[in-house]
MDTraj code that builds the backbone (N, CA, C; nanometers):
import mdtraj as md
import numpy as np

residues = "MET ILE ARG ILE ASP ASN LEU THR ARG GLN PHE PRO ASN GLY LYS GLY ILE PHE ASN VAL SER PHE GLU VAL GLN GLU GLY GLU VAL PHE GLY PHE LEU GLY PRO ASN GLY SER GLY LYS SER THR THR ILE ARG HIS LEU LEU GLY TYR MET LYS PRO GLN LYS GLY SER ALA VAL ILE ASP GLY TYR ASP THR TRP LYS ASP GLN ALA LYS ALA ARG GLY ARG ILE GLY TYR LEU PRO GLY".split()
xyz = np.array([
    [-2.4053, 8.5115, 3.3161],
    [-2.4271, 8.6090, 3.4396],
    [-2.3199, 8.7494, 3.4283],
    [-2.2169, 8.7137, 3.3871],
    [-2.1254, 8.8449, 3.3636],
    [-2.0760, 8.8274, 3.2290],
    [-2.0865, 8.9391, 3.1737],
    [-2.0129, 8.9539, 3.0189],
    [-1.9853, 9.0875, 2.9858],
    [-1.8310, 9.0732, 2.9596],
    [-1.7554, 9.1782, 2.9156],
    [-1.7163, 9.1683, 2.7882],
    [-1.7567, 9.2541, 2.6884],
    [-1.7426, 9.2794, 2.5314],
    [-1.6650, 9.3710, 2.4733],
    [-1.5427, 9.3730, 2.4366],
    [-1.4677, 9.4366, 2.3861],
    [-1.4531, 9.6168, 2.4850],
    [-1.4586, 9.6022, 2.5903],
    [-1.4550, 9.6833, 2.6988],
    [-1.3373, 9.7802, 2.6774],
    [-1.3342, 9.9070, 2.6672],
    [-1.2213, 10.0003, 2.6141],
    [-1.2308, 10.1302, 2.7016],
    [-1.1556, 10.1530, 2.7965],
    [-1.1202, 10.2893, 2.8321],
    [-0.9821, 10.3218, 2.8540],
    [-0.9654, 10.4379, 2.7565],
    [-0.8110, 10.4934, 2.7430],
    [-0.7974, 10.5999, 2.8175],
    [-0.7173, 10.6341, 2.9128],
    [-0.6972, 10.7635, 3.0047],
    [-0.5832, 10.8694, 2.9054],
    [-0.5749, 10.9754, 2.9695],
    [-0.5020, 11.0776, 2.8894],
    [-0.3505, 11.0400, 2.8829],
    [-0.3147, 10.9262, 2.9608],
    [-0.1871, 10.9422, 2.9512],
    [-0.1566, 10.7710, 2.8677],
    [-0.2570, 10.7353, 2.7781],
    [-0.2322, 10.6601, 2.6928],
    [-0.2556, 10.5088, 2.7371],
    [-0.2632, 10.5099, 2.8718],
    [-0.2830, 10.3592, 2.9511],
    [-0.4541, 10.3591, 2.9701],
    [-0.4474, 10.2069, 3.0041],
    [-0.6259, 10.2119, 3.0212],
    [-0.6734, 10.0284, 2.9898],
    [-0.7871, 10.0144, 2.9534],
    [-0.7901, 9.8607, 2.8857],
    [-0.8492, 9.8908, 2.7448],
    [-0.8180, 9.8001, 2.6789],
    [-0.8456, 9.8122, 2.5633],
    [-0.8821, 9.6664, 2.5035],
    [-1.0251, 9.6574, 2.4453],
    [-1.1058, 9.5527, 2.4031],
    [-1.0861, 9.4170, 2.4910],
    [-1.1153, 9.4181, 2.6053],
    [-1.1276, 9.3507, 2.7303],
    [-1.2581, 9.2496, 2.6883],
    [-1.2282, 9.1297, 2.6775],
    [-1.3673, 9.0284, 2.6691],
    [-1.3565, 8.9096, 2.7540],
    [-1.4464, 8.9209, 2.8037],
    [-1.4581, 8.7576, 2.8997],
    [-1.6068, 8.7325, 2.9363],
    [-1.6404, 8.5983, 2.9602],
    [-1.7913, 8.5826, 3.0027],
    [-1.7697, 8.5119, 3.1534],
    [-1.8501, 8.5135, 3.2441],
    [-1.8573, 8.4305, 3.3521],
    [-2.0113, 8.3750, 3.3713],
    [-2.0063, 8.2468, 3.3611],
    [-2.1693, 8.1828, 3.3677],
    [-2.1705, 8.1570, 3.5321],
    [-2.3295, 8.1521, 3.5559],
    [-2.4063, 8.1340, 3.6983],
    [-2.3071, 8.0363, 3.7261],
    [-2.2654, 8.0381, 3.8743],
    [-2.2138, 7.9128, 3.9468],
    [-2.0600, 7.8984, 3.9088],
    [-2.0170, 7.9609, 3.8435],
    [-1.8358, 7.9430, 3.7757],
    [-1.7745, 8.0394, 3.8765],
    [-1.6790, 7.9627, 3.9120],
    [-1.5734, 8.0419, 3.9881],
    [-1.4815, 8.1279, 3.9090],
    [-1.4520, 8.2489, 3.8847],
    [-1.3705, 8.2978, 3.8148],
    [-1.2399, 8.3925, 3.8956],
    [-1.1259, 8.3854, 3.8797],
    [-1.0208, 8.4568, 3.9047],
    [-0.9757, 8.5615, 3.8325],
    [-0.9539, 8.6951, 3.8608],
    [-0.9542, 8.7963, 3.7694],
    [-0.8136, 8.8525, 3.8452],
    [-0.6891, 8.8094, 3.7922],
    [-0.5866, 8.8163, 3.8444],
    [-0.4895, 8.9045, 3.7189],
    [-0.3828, 9.0113, 3.7568],
    [-0.2977, 9.0355, 3.6749],
    [-0.2048, 9.1414, 3.7577],
    [-0.0749, 9.1568, 3.7188],
    [-0.0005, 9.2633, 3.7673],
    [-0.0706, 9.4199, 3.7868],
    [0.0083, 9.4861, 3.8815],
    [-0.0246, 9.6056, 3.8769],
    [-0.0229, 9.7109, 3.7963],
    [-0.1400, 9.7494, 3.7259],
    [-0.1461, 9.8661, 3.6308],
    [-0.1852, 9.7809, 3.4982],
    [-0.2526, 9.6720, 3.5397],
    [-0.3216, 9.5718, 3.4181],
    [-0.4452, 9.6151, 3.3789],
    [-0.5219, 9.6717, 3.4592],
    [-0.6555, 9.7187, 3.4296],
    [-0.7546, 9.6629, 3.5145],
    [-0.7229, 9.5673, 3.6319],
    [-0.8329, 9.5001, 3.7206],
    [-0.9347, 9.6185, 3.7823],
    [-0.8996, 9.7115, 3.8196],
    [-0.9586, 9.7979, 3.8998],
    [-1.0428, 9.8885, 3.8224],
    [-0.9940, 9.9464, 3.6870],
    [-1.0727, 9.9814, 3.6115],
    [-1.1582, 9.8659, 3.5228],
    [-1.1546, 9.7766, 3.5156],
    [-1.2472, 9.6973, 3.4823],
    [-1.3709, 9.6679, 3.5903],
    [-1.3185, 9.6225, 3.6903],
    [-1.4174, 9.6370, 3.8332],
    [-1.5153, 9.7428, 3.8447],
    [-1.4387, 9.8456, 3.8014],
    [-1.5332, 10.0128, 3.8139],
    [-1.6427, 10.0081, 3.7134],
    [-1.6100, 9.9800, 3.6130],
    [-1.6969, 9.9370, 3.4975],
    [-1.8440, 9.8427, 3.5426],
    [-1.7947, 9.7144, 3.5880],
    [-1.8583, 9.6297, 3.6324],
    [-1.9761, 9.6958, 3.7403],
    [-1.9214, 9.7781, 3.8280],
    [-1.9932, 9.8707, 3.9086],
    [-2.0786, 9.9576, 3.8526],
    [-2.0575, 10.0087, 3.7419],
    [-2.1169, 10.1284, 3.7194],
    [-2.0601, 10.2626, 3.7134],
    [-1.9387, 10.2704, 3.7775],
    [-1.8695, 10.3771, 3.8247],
    [-1.8061, 10.4641, 3.6968],
    [-1.7972, 10.3874, 3.5826],
    [-1.7336, 10.4291, 3.4782],
    [-1.7994, 10.4067, 3.3452],
    [-1.8362, 10.4869, 3.2739],
    [-1.8634, 10.4729, 3.1297],
    [-1.7811, 10.3875, 3.0204],
    [-1.7964, 10.3215, 2.9766],
    [-1.7157, 10.2562, 2.8755],
    [-1.6966, 10.3519, 2.7658],
    [-1.5869, 10.3394, 2.6830],
    [-1.5546, 10.4697, 2.5426],
    [-1.5884, 10.3381, 2.4458],
    [-1.5840, 10.2234, 2.4712],
    [-1.6323, 10.1316, 2.3638],
    [-1.6459, 9.9852, 2.4365],
    [-1.7311, 9.9424, 2.3716],
    [-1.7886, 9.8042, 2.4560],
    [-1.8742, 9.8135, 2.5498],
    [-1.9070, 9.7063, 2.6225],
    [-2.0090, 9.7115, 2.7133],
    [-1.9940, 9.5940, 2.8347],
    [-2.0490, 9.6173, 2.9408],
    [-2.0200, 9.5120, 3.0584],
    [-2.1797, 9.4627, 3.0930],
    [-2.2114, 9.3689, 3.1217],
    [-2.3335, 9.3132, 3.1429],
    [-2.3237, 9.2322, 3.2889],
    [-2.4261, 9.2454, 3.3409],
    [-2.4559, 9.1669, 3.4716],
    [-2.6055, 9.1274, 3.4683],
    [-2.6008, 8.9745, 3.4719],
    [-2.7632, 8.9271, 3.4750],
    [-2.8543, 8.9970, 3.3601],
    [-2.7949, 9.0074, 3.2729],
    [-2.8748, 9.0821, 3.1396],
    [-2.8886, 9.2478, 3.1637],
    [-2.8425, 9.2874, 3.2724],
    [-2.8353, 9.4348, 3.2928],
    [-2.7349, 9.5174, 3.2425],
    [-2.7112, 9.6059, 3.1332],
    [-2.6088, 9.6726, 3.1462],
    [-2.5709, 9.7626, 3.2642],
    [-2.4206, 9.7343, 3.2677],
    [-2.3964, 9.8001, 3.4142],
    [-2.3859, 9.9425, 3.4093],
    [-2.3871, 10.0244, 3.3014],
    [-2.3900, 10.1560, 3.3060],
    [-2.5477, 10.2080, 3.2575],
    [-2.6151, 10.1487, 3.2249],
    [-2.7395, 10.2187, 3.1783],
    [-2.8593, 10.1550, 3.2852],
    [-2.8169, 10.0514, 3.3537],
    [-2.9344, 9.9944, 3.4600],
    [-2.8017, 9.9599, 3.5623],
    [-2.7436, 10.0625, 3.6391],
    [-2.6581, 10.0605, 3.7443],
    [-2.7337, 9.9720, 3.8572],
    [-2.8610, 10.0515, 3.9190],
    [-2.9031, 9.9902, 4.0105],
    [-2.9448, 9.8600, 4.0136],
    [-2.9956, 9.8201, 3.9133],
    [-3.0334, 9.6682, 3.8814],
    [-2.9187, 9.5805, 3.8708],
    [-2.8230, 9.6217, 3.8133],
    [-2.7187, 9.5327, 3.7964],
    [-2.6220, 9.5309, 3.9433],
    [-2.5919, 9.6387, 3.9865],
    [-2.5489, 9.6211, 4.1515],
    [-2.6150, 9.5391, 4.2375],
    [-2.7552, 9.5341, 4.2185],
    [-2.8084, 9.4310, 4.3072],
    [-2.8018, 9.2558, 4.2862],
    [-2.7333, 9.2670, 4.1703],
    [-2.7075, 9.1152, 4.1648],
    [-2.5759, 9.0692, 4.2023],
    [-2.4953, 9.1625, 4.2453],
    [-2.3426, 9.1500, 4.2859],
    [-2.3325, 9.1639, 4.4360],
    [-2.2258, 9.1189, 4.4831],
    [-2.1679, 9.1672, 4.6116],
    [-2.0119, 9.2309, 4.5840],
    [-1.9937, 9.3334, 4.6226],
    [-1.8122, 9.3681, 4.6252],
    [-1.7738, 9.4341, 4.7224],
    [-1.6583, 9.3536, 4.7824],
    [-1.5670, 9.3866, 4.9086],
    [-1.4559, 9.4047, 4.8718],
    [-1.4218, 9.5426, 4.8824],
    [-1.2792, 9.6026, 4.8102],
    [-1.1881, 9.5569, 4.8986],
    [-1.0639, 9.5410, 4.8949],
    [-0.9741, 9.4563, 4.9657],
    [-0.8532, 9.5420, 5.0254],
])
top = md.Topology()
chain = top.add_chain()
for i, resn in enumerate(residues, 1):
    res = top.add_residue(resn, chain, resSeq=i)
    for name in ("N", "CA", "C"):
        top.add_atom(name, md.element.get_by_symbol(name[0]), res)
traj = md.Trajectory(xyz[None], top)
């Protein structure tokens, strides 16, 4: 259902996410936790199609979240806290 493969996004300050990979199957409950600055929001922005990966890919239900943003977003719900 959700697949992230070697997702990388480096910012000018040298921080970012580097080679993040995980998969969440349909019906599975997945907790995405980490300390401040660990890349959670950056990863979520990629899943929502708001950022283009420098390397790797993010896929939701078979749709690339950058190339097929509308179709991918139509398969998920997101409520920022």
